[in-house]
C-alpha positions in Angstrom: 100.9 31.6 -94.1 101.1 33.6 -90.9 104.2 33.5 -88.8 104.2 32.5 -85.2 106.4 33.7 -82.4 108.8 31.2 -80.7 110.2 31.3 -77.2 113.2 33.1 -78.5 111.2 35.8 -80.0 112.0 34.8 -83.6 109.2 34.0 -86.0 108.8 30.7 -87.8 106.8 30.0 -90.9 103.8 27.7 -90.5 102.3 25.5 -93.3 99.3 23.3 -93.4 100.0 19.6 -93.6 97.7 16.6 -93.9 97.7 14.0 -91.1 95.8 10.8 -90.9 94.8 10.3 -87.3 92.4 8.1 -85.4 89.1 9.8 -85.4 88.2 8.7 -81.8 91.5 9.8 -80.5 91.2 13.2 -82.1 87.7 13.6 -80.5 89.1 12.7 -77.1 92.1 15.1 -77.6 89.8 18.0 -78.4 88.2 17.6 -75.0 91.6 18.5 -73.5 92.8 21.2 -75.8 91.1 24.1 -77.7 94.0 24.2 -80.1 94.8 20.8 -81.5 97.4 22.1 -83.9 99.4 23.8 -81.2 99.2 20.7 -79.0 100.4 18.5 -81.9 103.2 21.0 -82.7 104.4 21.0 -79.0 104.3 17.2 -78.9 106.2 16.9 -82.2 108.8 19.4 -81.0 109.3 17.4 -77.9 109.6 14.2 -79.9 112.2 15.8 -82.3 114.2 17.1 -79.4 114.2 13.7 -77.7 115.3 12.0 -80.9 118.1 14.5 -81.4 119.2 13.9 -77.8 119.1 10.2 -78.4 121.2 10.5 -81.5 123.7 12.8 -79.7 124.0 10.3 -76.9 124.6 7.4 -79.3 127.3 9.5 -81.1 129.0 10.4 -77.9 129.0 6.7 -76.8 130.4 5.7 -80.2 133.1 8.4 -79.9 134.0 7.2 -76.4 134.2 3.6 -77.5 136.4 4.6 -80.4 138.7 6.5 -78.2 139.0 3.6 -75.8 139.7 1.2 -78.6 142.3 3.5 -80.0 144.0 3.7 -76.6 144.0 -0.1 -76.3 145.5 -0.3 -79.9 148.1 2.2 -79.1 149.1 0.4 -75.8 149.2 -3.2 -77.0 148.8 -3.1 -80.8 146.6 -5.3 -82.9 146.4 -9.1 -82.9 146.5 -8.8 -86.7 149.9 -7.0 -86.7 151.7 -10.4 -86.1 150.0 -11.9 -89.1 150.6 -9.1 -91.7 152.1 -10.5 -94.9 152.9 -7.1 -96.4 
């Protein structure tokens, strides 16, 4: 497979994949782009970046909630501490 240049100048390997797409939609898309593969790759890259950002935001939110809960626990303890039988 030929390599393609990226925005950073590095090369990435490309490989053929099979996709099942709506025939009418593909025909419409071809009226807007002369390189459907490049368009799909750009859209997929944007989707992956958005999903990664969403995952990072969720993790940061979970970390923040955990830190807040730990602060509350350190300040006032746990309700269960009064009922520990050990």
